[in-house]
DOFI-306919 format. One record per residue (C-alpha): x, y, z. Coordinates in steps of 0.2 Angstrom, whole numbers, plus 5000, padded with zeros to 4 digits. Example, Ala and Ser with C-alpha at 12.3 -4.5 7.8 and 13.67 -1.06 7.14 Angstrom:
# DOFI-306919
506249785039
506849955036
//
This chain:
# DOFI-306919
496849525024
498349445016
498249555000
498049715011
499549665022
500649625008
500249784999
500549885015
502349805016
502749854998
502150035001
503050045017
504750005009
504350104993
503950255004
505450245016
506950195005
507750324995
507150344978
508050234965
509050134978
507949984976
507549934957
506049834962
504949814977
503449694974
502549534978
503449374974
502549294960
502749114965
504049004974
505749074974
506848974962
508448994951
507449044936
506549174945
508049244954
508949254937
507549354930
507549464945
509449504943
508949624929
508049734942
509249724957
509449764971
507649714974
506449664988
505049544986
503649494999
502649335000
501349275012
502149105018
500849035029
500349025047
499848925062
498048935069
497548945087
496348795086
494948905092
493348855082
492549025086
493849135078
494849115062
496549185069
498349135064
500149185068
500449235050
502149245042
502849345028
504449315019
505449475013
506649415000
508149534996
509049494980
510649574975
512149544963
513549444969
514749574962
514749724974
514949874964
515850024972
514350134972
513050004975
512049964991
512549794999
511349655004
511849685022
511449875021
509749835014
509349705028
510049825041
508749955035
507249835032
507249745049
507049905060
505849975047
504649825047
504949755065
503649845076
502749915061
500849915065
499449905052
497849975059
496549845062
497749705058
499249695070
501149725073
502549635064
503949545073
505549495064
505849305068
507249255056
508549305044
509249175032
510549175018
509849065005
511549034997
511548894984
512748844971
511448884958
511049054964
512949094966
513249034948
511849144942
512749294951
511449314964
511449344983
509749294991
509249325009
507549295017
506949395032
505449315041
504149425049
502749365060
501049455062
500349375078
498449335079
498049395061
496149385061
495049325047
493449365057
492649485044
491449475031
492349455014
491849564999
491449424987
491149544973
492949594973
493449414967
493549434949
493649304935
495349274927
495249404913
497049464910
498649374910
500249484912
502049424913
503749494910
505049374904
506949394904
507749324888
509649334890
510649364906
511649524907
511549704909
510749734892
509549604894
507949624883
506249594891
504749514883
503049564890
501549464887
499849544891
498249454885
496449494889
495249344887
493549374880
492149344892
//
């Protein structure tokens, strides 16, 4: 359910934002930190989603939580004349996602917007904001498809090597023998 919901959010933003306005809309590949934000600046403005947890109802008969997703908006500190601002992106994201219903899953509610300002992000040239959306009563009462859980076969990563607009990217893609 977490994967389905995250993928739905990504598709919702990609479908509704003007083509080319956002350089990246994707899953956050880990905990947000300075190194990650610096890498993401190459493809900004960007929006990343992550499941950030939830609280259960305490009912032993049903696996339900009030689940939270973080929506991270990353932009360059320098506002270029023709670029979209972080505030404009947030102004468009909140009404797009708040009230959005995924059939059979639930309806999102915006519960917080935070400026994640830090000296390190600022020195890296990044503005980072987090929008928290809650999906009340997310149910895990279904039969999971255990055949969909695959072995770790492929490793794929993209690495930024040098900060700047002309930054080269190294791509690692390794398939392990089974």
